[in-house]
N, C-alpha and C positions, 0 to 999 in steps of 0.2 A: 029663140036662138036657133039659127039654121044649122044644117049639117057642117058646112065649112067652119063655122064658129065653134061648134062642138069639137071638131077635130083639133083646131088650134088650142082650145082650152085643155084638151086631153094631153096634147104634146107638152104644154107648159107644165102640167102636173107631173108627167113622166120625167121630164128633165129635172125638175126639182127633186123628185124621189131619187134619181140617179146620183145627184150631188150629195144628198144626205147619206145614202148607202155608202158611197166612197168615203165620206168623212167619218161615218160610224166605224167602218172597218179599220181605218187608221187609228181611231181613238182606242179601240180595243187592245191595240198593241203598244200604246204610247205611255200609259201611266198618267198619274194626276197632272203633272206639269204640262207636258205636251198636249194631253187630252184637253186641258183647260184652254189652251191657246186655240185648238181646233174648234171647241165649242163656241168661242167668242168671235170667230170669223163670221162674216155676213152670209152664213149658210141659208138661213131662212129669209132674212131681210133682203139679201142680194137679189135672188130671183123675183121676189115681190116687187122691188123697185125697178128691175129691168122690165118686167111686164107692165108695170104702171107707166113707165116712160114711153111705152108704145101707145098708150091710150090718152096721156095727159101732157100738157105743156110744161115748160121748165118752171113756171111760177107755181104750179100745183106741186111739183116734185120738191121744190125748194121749201114751200110751206110745210109739206109732209115731213121733211127732214127735221124741222123744228119740233113737231109732235114726237117724232122718234127720239130726238135728243132728250126730251122730258121723260119719255118712257125708259130710256137707258138708265136714268137714275133709279127708277123703280125696279129695274132688273137687278141692280146692285142690292137693293133691299131684299128682293126675292132670294138672291144667292146667300146673303148673310143669314136670313131667317132659316132657310133650309139647312145650311151648314151647321148652325148652332143646334137645331133640333135633332138632326140626323146623328149626332154623337151618341144619343141614348134612345131615341125614338125610332119607330118603324117607318116604313115608306109612306103609308097612308097619312099618318099624323104629320110627318115632316113636310111632305109635298103639299098636302091639302092646306096646311097652315100657311105655307109660303105663298101658294096661289091665292088664298083668301086675302092675305095682306095686299098682294099685288092688285087684285081686282078692286078692293076698296079704295086704294090710292089712285088707281087709274080712273075710277068713276069720279073721284073728287077732283082730279085734274082736268077732266074732259071739258068742262065749261070754260076753263081758263084760256085766254088768248095768249098763246105762247110766242114770245119774242126771243130774239137771239140772246139778249142779256138775261132774261128770266131762265132760259134753258141752261145757260152756262152756270149761273148762280146756283140753281138747283143741283146740278151735277157736282159742283165743287163742294157744296154743303153735305150731300149724301155720301160721297166717296171719302171725304175727310173723316167720317164716322165709320163707314163700312170697311175700309182698308185695314185700319188697325184692329177693328173688331173681329175680323176674320183671320188675322195672322196666326192665331193658335190652332186653326183648323187646317192649315195648308199641308201638313206632312202626314202621310199614311203609306204603309206598304201595299203594293199592288199584288193581289193574289192571282194565281193561275186559275182560270175557270173554263168551264165547258161552254161553248157557244150553242145557242139554240136556234132553230130554223126561223123563228119569228122575230128575232132581235132587230135585224136591219129593216124588214118590212114595217115593223111598228114605228120605228123612228121616222122612216120615210112617210108613213101615213100621217103622223102628227104634224110634221112640217108642211107636207103637201096640203093638209087641211087649212092651215093658216094662210097659205098662198092663195088657195081657192077662195077663202073668205074675203081676203083683201081685194082680189080681182072682182068679186061679185058685189061687194059693198062700196067699193070706191066710186061707183057711178051714182050712189045714193047718199053718201056722207061727204063731209068736207075734208080738206087735206089734213087737218089736225087728227081727226079720228082715223083716217087712213094711215097716218104715220104711227099712231098708237097700235093699230092692228099689225102693221108690218114688222114692228119690233117687239111684239109680245114674246115672252120667254118660252116659246114652244120647243126650241132646240134644247135648251137646258132642261125643260120638263121631260122631254123624251129620253135624254141621257140619264136622268135620275130614275126613270121608270125601269130602265134596263140595268143600270149599275148597282143601285141600292140592293135589290134582292140577291144579286149574284156575288158582288164583291164586298158588300157591307156598307153601312151608313157612313163610316169614317172615310173610306176611300172615295165614295161618291161625294161626300162633303168636301174633301180635299180638292176635287175637280172644280166644284163651285167656288170655293174660297180662292183658289189660284186664278180662277177666271175673272175675279174682280179687277185685276190689273189689265187684263185684256179688254174688259168693258170700259175702262178709262180710255184706252186707245180707240175703242169703237165710238165712244162719244165724240172724241176729237175728229174722227173720220166723218161723222155726221155734220160737223161744222164745215169740213172740206166739201162734202156733198152739197150742202146748202149754198155755199158761196160759188162753187164751181158750176153747178147747173145754171145759175143765174148769169154767170159771166160767159160761159162757153157752150151752154146747151146741154141737153140730156145725155147724149152719148159720151162726150168728153167728161162731163161731171161724174157720171157713174163710173167711168174707167178710173178717174183719179181717186174716187172714194174707195173702190175695191183695192187699188194698188196701195193706198195709204194704210188701209186696215191690215192688209197682208204684211206690209213692211213693218208696221208697229209690232205685230206678233212675232215676226222673224227676229226683230231686234231684241224683244223680250227673251226669246228662246236662246239667242246668242249670249245674252247677259246671264241667264240662268245656268247655261252650260259652263260658263266660266266659274260660277260659284259652287257647282255641284262637285262632289268627290269623283275621282276617276272610276270607281267601281260602279256597276249598274245598279238599278233600283232593286231593293229587296223584294222578293216574291215569296208568297206563302201559298202552298197548295190548298185548293178548295174545290169541292165538287160542284 
């Protein structure tokens, strides 16, 4: 890889890190509900697909979206497993168990030739179980906590790592595996690494549990991506995907605001 390519690669990673840092700062002030909506925006997958679109044609991107759609179901399982364990377990057990389940399921689904119908059926089946299963974990008081200098860099590093891996591996693996890598739960993982030790497992679990509704919308947005890139090309398809994902989460926020009491979230002091 020559110097110009190294420069372009570095710019891509820095851009991704900047997006994650901005999202992390907003999440720290938002509480579980809005934090969950931010986490389920295409923070990690968005830059990955933008950069992939510069290297591959619309057929590759469309096929990758089907792989990502299947993985979106696994991300729902990841969120539910973590939310359930984090009620009483520490960070290591909760996160390691959720990641282990995700890895096993991702390895099992990798040989499958994912079609649109299979991806939709898998998501419907998984979220029909995960949404009611996580309902009791959605509410927790957001404590006041002290920020540490390494919080934002850690999140940026984790998401940047997955973007780098996708860019490097996409030239060696097929579109399905690329889609799996692009939608791996690295943003959710980075959030739990920061939130669980500082604000407690129940608050961190509330972010993941509330995020399941956002993940449903993210799955629908991947259908939009799959159809739009094939119909209109990469640029228009990616734009419609991101707009739909943002629109879904904004609608959820508006609905949640109507259901919330007028007083603000309860906060508890914490060092």
